DSSP file (Angstrom, degrees, kcal/mol; ACC not computed):
  #  RESIDUE AA STRUCTURE BP1 BP2  ACC     N-H-->O    O-->H-N    N-H-->O    O-->H-N    TCO  KAPPA ALPHA  PHI   PSI    X-CA   Y-CA   Z-CA
    1    1 A X              0   0    0      0, 0.0     2,-0.2     0, 0.0     0, 0.0   0.000 360.0 360.0 360.0 124.6  128.5  -92.2   76.1
    2    2 A X        -     0   0    0      1,-0.1     2,-0.9     3,-0.0     3,-0.2  -0.596 360.0-137.9 -90.3 148.1  130.7  -89.4   77.6
    3    3 A X    >   +     0   0    0     -2,-0.2     3,-1.6     1,-0.2    -1,-0.1  -0.596  34.2 163.2-104.8  72.8  132.5  -89.7   80.9
    4    4 A X  T 3  S+     0   0    0     -2,-0.9    -1,-0.2     1,-0.3    39,-0.0   0.860  71.3  58.9 -64.3 -35.9  131.8  -86.2   82.3
    5    5 A X  T 3  S+     0   0    0     -3,-0.2    37,-0.6    39,-0.1    -1,-0.3   0.622  83.3  94.4 -65.2 -17.1  132.7  -87.3   85.8
    6    6 A X  S <  S-     0   0    0     -3,-1.6     2,-0.8    35,-0.1    35,-0.1  -0.478  77.2-122.8 -82.2 149.0  136.2  -88.3   85.1
    7    7 A X        +     0   0    0     -2,-0.2     3,-0.4     1,-0.1    -2,-0.1  -0.812  30.6 174.0 -93.0 108.2  139.1  -85.9   85.7
    8    8 A X    >   +     0   0    0     -2,-0.8     3,-1.4     1,-0.2     4,-0.3   0.250  52.4 101.5-100.5  14.5  141.1  -85.4   82.4
    9    9 A X  G >  S+     0   0    0      1,-0.2     3,-1.0     2,-0.2    -1,-0.2   0.790  70.5  65.9 -63.0 -25.2  143.3  -82.7   83.8
   10   10 A X  G 3  S+     0   0    0     -3,-0.4    -1,-0.2     1,-0.2     4,-0.1   0.625  85.4  75.0 -71.7  -9.8  146.2  -85.1   84.3
   11   11 A X  G <  S+     0   0    0     -3,-1.4    -1,-0.2     2,-0.1    -2,-0.2   0.819  70.2  99.4 -74.2 -28.9  146.5  -85.5   80.6
   12   12 A X  S <  S-     0   0    0     -3,-1.0     2,-0.2    -4,-0.3    -3,-0.0  -0.259  85.8-106.6 -62.6 142.9  148.1  -82.1   79.9
   13   13 A X        -     0   0    0      1,-0.0     2,-0.5    65,-0.0    -1,-0.1  -0.483  34.6-147.8 -69.1 132.2  152.0  -82.3   79.5
   14   14 A X        -     0   0    0     -2,-0.2     2,-0.2    -4,-0.1    17,-0.1  -0.865   9.3-137.8-107.7 137.3  153.6  -80.9   82.6
   15   15 A X        -     0   0    0     -2,-0.5     2,-0.2    15,-0.1     0, 0.0  -0.638  17.0-114.3 -99.9 156.6  156.9  -79.2   82.1
   16   16 A X        -     0   0    0     -2,-0.2     2,-0.2    15,-0.1    14,-0.2  -0.563  22.5-131.3 -88.9 152.5  159.9  -79.6   84.4
   17   17 A X  E     -A   29   0A   0     12,-1.6    12,-3.8    -2,-0.2     2,-0.4  -0.544  17.4-134.2 -88.9 164.5  161.4  -76.8   86.5
   18   18 A X  E     -A   28   0A   0     10,-0.3     2,-0.4    -2,-0.2    10,-0.2  -0.954   9.4-160.4-124.2 141.9  165.1  -75.9   86.6
   19   19 A X  E     -A   27   0A   0      8,-1.8     8,-2.3    -2,-0.4     2,-0.4  -0.941  14.7-149.9-113.2 142.6  167.3  -75.2   89.6
   20   20 A X  E     -A   26   0A   0     -2,-0.4     6,-0.2     6,-0.2     2,-0.1  -0.944   2.6-153.7-118.4 138.4  170.6  -73.3   89.0
   21   21 A X    >   -     0   0    0      4,-1.3     3,-1.1    -2,-0.4    77,-0.1  -0.283  43.1 -89.9 -94.0-172.2  173.7  -73.7   91.1
   22   22 A X  T 3  S+     0   0    0      1,-0.2    -1,-0.1     2,-0.1    75,-0.0   0.687 125.6  62.4 -73.6 -15.3  176.3  -70.9   91.4
   23   23 A X  T 3  S-     0   0    0      2,-0.1    -1,-0.2    73,-0.1     3,-0.1   0.550 115.7-112.8 -85.6  -6.3  178.1  -72.2   88.3
   24   24 A X    <   +     0   0    0     -3,-1.1     2,-0.5     1,-0.3    -2,-0.1   0.566  68.0 143.8  87.7   4.8  175.1  -71.6   86.1
   25   25 A X        -     0   0    0     68,-0.0    -4,-1.3     1,-0.0     2,-0.3  -0.697  41.9-138.2 -82.1 131.4  174.4  -75.2   85.5
   26   26 A X  E     -A   20   0A   0     -2,-0.5     2,-0.5    -6,-0.2    -6,-0.2  -0.660  13.9-167.7 -91.8 136.4  170.7  -76.2   85.3
   27   27 A X  E     -A   19   0A   0     -8,-2.3    -8,-1.8    -2,-0.3     2,-0.1  -0.975  23.5-127.9-119.6 119.8  169.3  -79.3   86.8
   28   28 A X  E     -A   18   0A   0     -2,-0.5     2,-0.3   -10,-0.2   -10,-0.3  -0.418  25.5-162.9 -68.5 132.7  165.8  -80.2   85.8
   29   29 A X  E     -A   17   0A   0    -12,-3.8   -12,-1.6    -2,-0.1    54,-0.1  -0.874  28.9 -95.5-114.9 150.9  163.5  -80.8   88.7
   30   30 A X        -     0   0    0     -2,-0.3     2,-0.2   -14,-0.2   -14,-0.1  -0.328  50.2 -99.2 -63.3 146.2  160.1  -82.7   88.6
   31   31 A X    >>  -     0   0    0      1,-0.1     3,-1.3   -17,-0.1     4,-1.2  -0.464  23.0-128.2 -66.0 133.8  157.2  -80.4   88.1
   32   32 A X  H 3> S+     0   0    0      1,-0.3     4,-1.4     2,-0.2     3,-0.5   0.865 111.6  60.0 -54.4 -36.3  155.3  -79.6   91.5
   33   33 A X  H 34 S+     0   0    0      1,-0.2    -1,-0.3     2,-0.2     3,-0.1   0.856 104.0  48.9 -57.3 -39.2  152.2  -80.6   89.7
   34   34 A X  H <4 S+     0   0    0     -3,-1.3    -1,-0.2     1,-0.2    -2,-0.2   0.758 110.6  51.6 -68.2 -27.8  153.6  -84.1   89.1
   35   35 A X  H  < S+     0   0    0     -4,-1.2    -2,-0.2    -3,-0.5    -1,-0.2   0.702  90.3  95.5 -85.8 -21.8  154.7  -84.3   92.8
   36   36 A X  S  < S-     0   0    0     -4,-1.4     2,-0.1    -3,-0.1    -3,-0.0  -0.329  90.1 -93.0 -70.7 155.5  151.2  -83.4   94.2
   37   37 A X        -     0   0    0      1,-0.1     2,-0.3    -2,-0.0    -1,-0.1  -0.443  40.1-118.8 -71.7 143.9  148.8  -86.3   95.1
   38   38 A X        -     0   0    0     -2,-0.1    -1,-0.1    -4,-0.1     3,-0.1  -0.654  30.9-118.3 -83.5 133.5  146.5  -87.3   92.4
   39   39 A X        -     0   0    0     -2,-0.3   -32,-0.1     1,-0.1     2,-0.1  -0.376  32.8 -95.3 -73.7 158.0  142.8  -86.8   93.3
   40   40 A X        -     0   0    0      1,-0.1     2,-0.2    -2,-0.1    -1,-0.1  -0.393  46.4-106.0 -66.2 142.7  140.5  -89.8   93.4
   41   41 A X        -     0   0    0     -2,-0.1     2,-1.1     1,-0.1   -35,-0.1  -0.500  22.7-135.8 -75.6 144.9  138.5  -90.3   90.1
   42   42 A X        +     0   0    0    -37,-0.6    -1,-0.1    -2,-0.2    -3,-0.0  -0.796  41.7 153.6-100.8  92.2  134.8  -89.3   90.3
   43   43 A X        +     0   0    0     -2,-1.1     2,-0.5     2,-0.1    -1,-0.1  -0.037  15.5 140.2-117.6  35.0  133.1  -92.1   88.5
   44   44 A X        -     0   0    0    -39,-0.1     2,-0.2     1,-0.1   -39,-0.1  -0.633  59.3-114.7 -70.8 122.2  129.8  -91.9   90.1
   45   45 A X        -     0   0    0     -2,-0.5     2,-0.2     1,-0.1    -1,-0.1  -0.377  33.3-114.8 -62.4 123.8  127.1  -92.6   87.5
   46   46 A X        -     0   0    0     -2,-0.2     2,-1.4     1,-0.1     3,-0.4  -0.413  19.3-142.4 -71.5 130.0  125.0  -89.5   87.1
   47   47 A X        +     0   0    0     -2,-0.2    -1,-0.1     1,-0.2     3,-0.1  -0.383  52.3 134.7 -83.3  59.4  121.5  -90.0   88.3
   48   48 A X  S    S+     0   0    0     -2,-1.4     2,-0.3     1,-0.2    -1,-0.2   0.830  73.7  12.9 -76.9 -35.9  119.6  -88.1   85.7
   49   49 A X    >   -     0   0    0     -3,-0.4     3,-0.5     1,-0.0    -1,-0.2  -0.983  60.0-134.8-141.3 154.6  117.0  -90.7   85.1
   50   50 A X  T 3  S+     0   0    0     -2,-0.3    -1,-0.0     1,-0.2    -3,-0.0   0.418  93.6  80.7 -84.0  -0.5  115.8  -93.9   86.7
   51   51 A X  T 3   +     0   0    0      2,-0.1    -1,-0.2     0, 0.0     2,-0.0   0.772  62.3 104.0 -77.5 -25.5  115.6  -95.6   83.3
   52   52 A X    <   -     0   0    0     -3,-0.5     2,-0.1     1,-0.1     0, 0.0  -0.351  67.6-141.2 -59.9 128.9  119.3  -96.4   83.1
   53   53 A X    >>  -     0   0    0      1,-0.1     4,-2.0    -2,-0.0     3,-0.8  -0.444  25.3-100.0 -87.4 170.1  119.8 -100.1   83.9
   54   54 A X  H 3> S+     0   0    0      1,-0.3     4,-1.8     2,-0.2     5,-0.1   0.718 119.1  60.0 -62.5 -25.0  122.5 -101.6   86.0
   55   55 A X  H 3> S+     0   0    0      2,-0.2     4,-2.1     1,-0.2    -1,-0.3   0.859 106.6  47.1 -74.4 -35.5  124.5 -102.7   82.9
   56   56 A X  H <> S+     0   0    0     -3,-0.8     4,-2.8     2,-0.2     5,-0.3   0.929 111.7  52.3 -72.4 -38.4  124.8  -99.1   81.6
   57   57 A X  H  X S+     0   0    0     -4,-2.0     4,-2.3     1,-0.2    -2,-0.2   0.936 112.4  43.5 -63.0 -39.6  125.8  -98.0   85.1
   58   58 A X  H  X S+     0   0    0     -4,-1.8     4,-2.6     2,-0.2    -1,-0.2   0.887 112.1  53.7 -74.2 -35.1  128.6 -100.6   85.4
   59   59 A X  H  X S+     0   0    0     -4,-2.1     4,-2.6     2,-0.2    -2,-0.2   0.920 110.1  47.0 -58.2 -46.4  129.7  -99.9   81.9
   60   60 A X  H  X S+     0   0    0     -4,-2.8     4,-2.4     2,-0.2    -2,-0.2   0.948 113.8  47.4 -58.1 -50.8  130.1  -96.2   82.7
   61   61 A X  H  X S+     0   0    0     -4,-2.3     4,-2.7    -5,-0.3     5,-0.3   0.905 111.4  52.1 -62.0 -40.4  131.9  -96.8   85.9
   62   62 A X  H  X S+     0   0    0     -4,-2.6     4,-2.3     1,-0.2    -1,-0.2   0.964 112.5  43.9 -58.8 -52.0  134.2  -99.4   84.2
   63   63 A X  H  X S+     0   0    0     -4,-2.6     4,-2.3    -5,-0.2    -2,-0.2   0.896 113.0  52.5 -62.5 -40.5  135.2  -96.9   81.4
   64   64 A X  H  X S+     0   0    0     -4,-2.4     4,-3.0     2,-0.2    -2,-0.2   0.950 111.8  44.0 -51.7 -58.1  135.6  -94.1   83.9
   65   65 A X  H  X S+     0   0    0     -4,-2.7     4,-1.7     1,-0.2    -1,-0.2   0.830 113.1  54.3 -65.1 -32.7  138.0  -96.1   86.1
   66   66 A X  H  X S+     0   0    0     -4,-2.3     4,-2.1    -5,-0.3     3,-0.3   0.952 110.0  45.6 -61.0 -52.2  139.8  -97.4   83.0
   67   67 A X  H  X S+     0   0    0     -4,-2.3     4,-2.1     1,-0.2    -2,-0.2   0.900 109.6  55.0 -64.0 -44.1  140.4  -93.9   81.8
   68   68 A X  H  X S+     0   0    0     -4,-3.0     4,-1.9     1,-0.2    -1,-0.2   0.829 108.6  49.4 -51.7 -34.5  141.5  -92.8   85.3
   69   69 A X  H  X S+     0   0    0     -4,-1.7     4,-2.4    -3,-0.3    -2,-0.2   0.894 108.4  52.1 -75.9 -38.6  144.1  -95.6   85.3
   70   70 A X  H  X S+     0   0    0     -4,-2.1     4,-1.9     2,-0.2    -2,-0.2   0.875 111.1  47.4 -59.9 -37.5  145.4  -94.6   81.9
   71   71 A X  H  X S+     0   0    0     -4,-2.1     4,-2.6     2,-0.2    -1,-0.2   0.904 112.6  50.1 -69.7 -40.0  145.8  -90.9   83.1
   72   72 A X  H  X S+     0   0    0     -4,-1.9     4,-2.5     1,-0.2    -2,-0.2   0.888 110.0  49.8 -73.0 -33.1  147.6  -92.1   86.3
   73   73 A X  H  X S+     0   0    0     -4,-2.4     4,-2.5     2,-0.2    -1,-0.2   0.919 111.2  49.0 -65.4 -42.8  150.0  -94.3   84.4
   74   74 A X  H  X S+     0   0    0     -4,-1.9     4,-2.6    -5,-0.2    -2,-0.2   0.922 111.4  50.2 -58.1 -44.5  150.8  -91.4   82.0
   75   75 A X  H  X S+     0   0    0     -4,-2.6     4,-2.0     1,-0.2    -2,-0.2   0.924 109.1  50.4 -61.9 -43.7  151.4  -89.2   84.9
   76   76 A X  H  X S+     0   0    0     -4,-2.5     4,-2.7     2,-0.2     5,-0.2   0.910 109.1  52.6 -55.4 -47.9  153.6  -91.8   86.5
   77   77 A X  H  X S+     0   0    0     -4,-2.5     4,-2.8     2,-0.2    -2,-0.2   0.924 108.4  50.7 -48.6 -53.6  155.6  -92.1   83.3
   78   78 A X  H  X S+     0   0    0     -4,-2.6     4,-2.4     1,-0.2    -1,-0.2   0.868 111.1  48.4 -58.1 -37.9  156.1  -88.3   83.2
   79   79 A X  H  X S+     0   0    0     -4,-2.0     4,-2.4     2,-0.2     5,-0.2   0.919 110.9  50.3 -69.5 -44.0  157.3  -88.3   86.7
   80   80 A X  H  X S+     0   0    0     -4,-2.7     4,-2.4     2,-0.2    -2,-0.2   0.890 110.9  49.6 -56.9 -43.5  159.7  -91.2   86.1
   81   81 A X  H  X S+     0   0    0     -4,-2.8     4,-2.5    -5,-0.2     5,-0.2   0.933 111.6  48.5 -63.8 -45.0  161.1  -89.5   83.2
   82   82 A X  H  X S+     0   0    0     -4,-2.4     4,-1.9    -5,-0.2    -2,-0.2   0.873 110.8  48.2 -58.8 -39.8  161.6  -86.3   85.0
   83   83 A X  H  X S+     0   0    0     -4,-2.4     4,-2.6     2,-0.2     5,-0.2   0.918 110.4  54.9 -69.4 -46.6  163.3  -87.9   88.0
   84   84 A X  H  X S+     0   0    0     -4,-2.4     4,-3.0    -5,-0.2    -2,-0.2   0.893 106.5  50.5 -44.5 -48.4  165.5  -89.7   85.5
   85   85 A X  H  X S+     0   0    0     -4,-2.5     4,-2.5     1,-0.2    -1,-0.2   0.912 110.6  50.3 -61.5 -42.8  166.5  -86.4   83.9
   86   86 A X  H  X S+     0   0    0     -4,-1.9     4,-1.7    -5,-0.2    -2,-0.2   0.912 109.3  50.1 -57.7 -43.3  167.4  -85.0   87.3
   87   87 A X  H  X S+     0   0    0     -4,-2.6     4,-2.6     2,-0.2    -2,-0.2   0.933 111.0  48.3 -59.4 -51.0  169.4  -87.9   88.2
   88   88 A X  H  X S+     0   0    0     -4,-3.0     4,-2.6     1,-0.2    -2,-0.2   0.879 109.3  53.7 -55.8 -37.9  171.5  -87.7   84.9
   89   89 A X  H  X S+     0   0    0     -4,-2.5     4,-0.7     2,-0.2    -1,-0.2   0.871 111.1  44.5 -69.1 -34.9  172.1  -84.2   85.3
   90   90 A X  H  < S+     0   0    0     -4,-1.7     3,-0.3    -5,-0.2    -2,-0.2   0.881 112.9  51.3 -76.1 -39.0  173.5  -84.6   88.8
   91   91 A X  H >< S+     0   0    0     -4,-2.6     3,-1.4     1,-0.2    -2,-0.2   0.957 108.7  51.2 -56.4 -49.4  175.6  -87.5   87.8
   92   92 A X  H 3< S+     0   0    0     -4,-2.6    -1,-0.2     1,-0.3    -2,-0.2   0.734 104.3  60.0 -63.4 -21.6  177.0  -85.5   84.8
   93   93 A X  T >< S+     0   0    0     -4,-0.7     3,-2.3    -3,-0.3     5,-0.4   0.016  78.5 166.8 -91.1  22.4  177.9  -82.7   87.2
   94   94 A X  T <   +     0   0    0     -3,-1.4    -3,-0.1     1,-0.3    -2,-0.0  -0.148  67.9   0.3 -54.7 116.3  180.1  -85.0   89.3
   95   95 A X  T 3  S+     0   0    0      1,-0.0    -1,-0.3     0, 0.0    -2,-0.0   0.483  95.4 113.3  90.1   1.7  182.3  -82.8   91.7
   96   96 A X  S <  S-     0   0    0     -3,-2.3    -2,-0.1     1,-0.0   -73,-0.1   0.371  89.0-111.5 -89.9   7.4  181.0  -79.5   90.7
   97   97 A X  S  > S+     0   0    0     -4,-0.2     4,-0.7   -76,-0.1     3,-0.1   0.373  93.6 106.0  81.9  -2.4  179.3  -78.8   94.1
   98   98 A X  H  >  +     0   0    0     -5,-0.4     4,-3.2     1,-0.2     5,-0.3   0.789  59.7  72.9 -77.1 -26.1  175.8  -79.1   92.5
   99   99 A X  H  > S+     0   0    0     -6,-0.3     4,-2.3     1,-0.2     5,-0.3   0.923  99.4  43.0 -61.8 -46.0  174.9  -82.5   94.0
  100  100 A X  H  > S+     0   0    0      1,-0.2     4,-1.9     2,-0.2    -1,-0.2   0.921 116.2  48.0 -70.9 -36.5  174.4  -81.4   97.6
  101  101 A X  H  X S+     0   0    0     -4,-0.7     4,-1.8     2,-0.2    -2,-0.2   0.918 113.9  47.4 -70.3 -39.7  172.4  -78.2   96.6
  102  102 A X  H  X S+     0   0    0     -4,-3.2     4,-2.2     1,-0.2    -1,-0.2   0.838 110.3  49.5 -69.8 -30.9  170.3  -80.1   94.2
  103  103 A X  H  X S+     0   0    0     -4,-2.3     4,-1.7    -5,-0.3    -1,-0.2   0.847 109.2  55.0 -73.4 -33.2  169.5  -82.9   96.6
  104  104 A X  H  X S+     0   0    0     -4,-1.9     4,-0.6    -5,-0.3    -2,-0.2   0.931 108.9  47.9 -61.0 -42.5  168.6  -80.2   99.2
  105  105 A X  H >< S+     0   0    0     -4,-1.8     3,-1.6     1,-0.2    -2,-0.2   0.964 111.2  50.2 -63.7 -49.9  166.1  -78.7   96.7
  106  106 A X  H 3< S+     0   0    0     -4,-2.2    -1,-0.2     1,-0.3    -2,-0.2   0.785 107.7  54.2 -62.8 -25.6  164.6  -82.1   95.9
  107  107 A X  H 3<        0   0    0     -4,-1.7    -1,-0.3     1,-0.2    -2,-0.2   0.536 360.0 360.0 -91.2   0.5  164.1  -82.9   99.6
  108  108 A X    <<        0   0    0     -3,-1.6    -1,-0.2    -4,-0.6    -2,-0.2   0.455 360.0 360.0 -81.8 360.0  162.2  -79.6  100.3
């Protein structure tokens, strides 16, 4: 059984953007796609025929929500890693004037 109603777009690997300071140091920023709200999963059972019993409908919805959770958790891990890279880059640049510029970009 395929889960045609589920959104699998969140599976694609999302790349991080970079901000440059005047010194040329690059600070990785989280992708805007990772910061955007994730859409609700569309797990409505397709009503193509009335023969489908309640068990099939529940199984379809359970699998769809399970896959949606897997996608959401993977996206959260990507965002956490991206933010960790940003934090490491800012900490390594201690005193180079990049911290305030990077934090201003992150707050936009």
